[in-house]
N, C-alpha and C positions, 0 to 999 in steps of 0.2 A: 792440167798437172799430170796425172799419168802416161799419157805420149812421151810427155819431157823427159819425166823420169826412166821413160822404157830408150826417148831416143840419147841418152847417157846428159843431159841439160844437166848443165850445175848454177850458171847464173841467169834469174828468169825474170825477166819483165813485162808485168799482165795488164790489159785495159782491162776493165769496164767502165758502158755509159753510165750504167746506175750509181747517183752517187748516193744510195742506201745501202744498197751491197757491199759498198768502198770504206764509208764508216762504218759500218757494221764488221769487216774487215780487220778495220785500226780500231776498234773495240772503244770506240769515239760513240756510236750510237748501240744498244741493245739490244740483240734481236732476241724478240718475241714468239714466234711461234714454233712449235718445239722442230717443224721439219727445218729452215733454218736455222736453230740452232746445229744440230745433228750435225747439215753441210757444213758449216764453218769450221765445226770443232774436224770433218773430214780436212777441209779446207787445212785449218790452223798443223793438220798430224801431217797433211804431203809438204808443207813451207818447208819443215824439217831436217827434210832430208835434202834439199839443195843447200847451199855455200850461199846464194844469197836469190832473197827473191823480194819483187815490190811490186805492187796493184797500184797501179794508177785508176783515176776516174778521167772520162773521157767526154764531153758534150755527146750527146748524140747526133744533132747535128754534126758534128766534127769526125764522127766515126765512119766514114764511108767505109770502110772495108767491112766492118762489123755489121753495118745494116745490110753491105750487098749479100755478107757471107749467112748472115738469115733470112734473107729473099728466099738464099738457093737451098737454102736445106727445107726453107716450108714448100716450094717448088720439089724436093724433090721428097718430101712425107708419101710414103702409099709407094716409090717406086721398088720392089723387093732387092735389086742388085742395087749395091752402094760399093764403085771402086772409084776411089779416090787417090789421086799422086798428090801426095807433098814435100812441097820441094822446104829442105831445112838449109836454111844458110848461116856462119860462125861470123859473119859479119851484118851490126846491124844496119836496118831499114839506112836508106840514101836517103836526108829530105830533100838533096839539091839537085833531083831529077824536075825533068822539065812538068811539069802540070799540066802539060795537055797529052802525058803519056797514060798508055792504060794500059794495064797488066791480065 
């Protein structure tokens, strides 16, 4: 969320594979752990900076991009120099692309 703010994003749609996090964010479930309460407060504070913010839960088996990113992050752990290229699009992802195409 901080990166999105730095990039000037105004409308954000975020995804999580954690049903618990999504329900706690929506205040459907109560966060009980002190660290999670603080984390959620920070998320709600940051949320106020956007004109529009949504958080959606995606089943982990359907969240291939997040799985790939988490595997990459795990593999990169311990590498001292971490340089990444971030591509930002003003347009939402086109879900009509062929399914066999790799990105």
